[in-house]
N, C-alpha and C positions, 0 to 999 in steps of 0.2 A: 507561525512557521507552518510549513507544509511538509508532510512526509509522503513521498510519491513512491509507491511500490509497483514494480513492473514484472511481467513474466511472459514467457512464450508458451503457447498452448500446444498440446499434442496434435498431430495432424488429424483433421476431420472433426475436432471437438468444439469448433467455434459456436455452432448453434446450441449445442447441449450446454456449453458453459454459459452462454448468454441467458438461457432459460433458467439455469441453476442460480446464477447471480441475481437475476430479477426476482426470483422466488425468495431469496434469502436477504435481500437488501435491507428490508425493515428490521430483520433480526440483528444484522450487523449494526445498524444505527442505534437500535434500542440497547444493545449490549456494549457499546463503545466504552472504554475505560474513562474514568473521571478525567476531565480536562481535554478529552478528544472528541472530535466531530468528524463523521464521515462526510466528505464533500461529495464524493460520487465515485462510480466505477466507469471506466472508459475503454473503448476498443479502438485499435488502430484503424485508420481509414486509408484505403488505397495503398496499403503496405508501405506507408511513409515513415516507419520507425523500426528500430531494431527489436522491438517487443510487440506482443499482440494485445495485451491488456494492461491497464494501469488503474490502481485504486489510489485515491488521493484523500488523505486524512489531514485535519488541521489540529494543531495544539498550540498553546500559548507559552508554556514555560518548560524549561529543560527537565524539571522534576516530573513533568507529565510523562516523560519517557520511562521513568522508573515505574510509574503507575501502570503503564502498558505492560511492562515485563513482569510485574508482580501480580497481574490479574489472573485470577483462577475462576474460570467459567467453563463448565463442562460442555455447554451448548456451543460456545465459540470454538472450543477445542475440536468438537465434532465437525463443525462447519469447515474449519481450516484443514482438517484431515480429508473431508470430502473434496474440497477444492484442490488439494494436492494431486488428486487422481486425474485432473484435467491438464496438469502442467508438465512441461518437459523438465526433468531433473536438472538442477544446476543453472537454471535460467532466471531465477528470481533475483531482483536487485531492488535496493531501496536507497533513497537519497532524501536528505532534509535540506530544504531551502528556506531562506528568510526573505521577508519583504525588504526592498532596497533600503528604506530608511533605518531598518534595524540591522542591516548587514554589516558584519565586521570583517574587514580585510585581514587576511592572515598575515602575521608578522614574520618576515623572512630576513635572515641575516645575509648581508652581502657576501658573496664567495670571494675567498682570497686567492 
């Protein structure tokens, strides 16, 4: 499964955010919670998205989500606090997607 986290940057922060992200990428990879792998960080090209940046993480099992939320790491906490200073408040979004062969269609009841 992939967790895709997106956000919009504050105006004029693109180059500074890119430099900050590149500088800290190895630290994020090294400190990923058990069961998680950082696929990479991406930036919008030609303004073809509603967001400016996306970080994509991969995990295998739903219980890995609990591992993410239970993680206590002061360095990651500091990095996420630093990162928040680049972001427009209220613009972050996350979505979990599954590979098609593992995808479960939601069960809906017919409307009466």
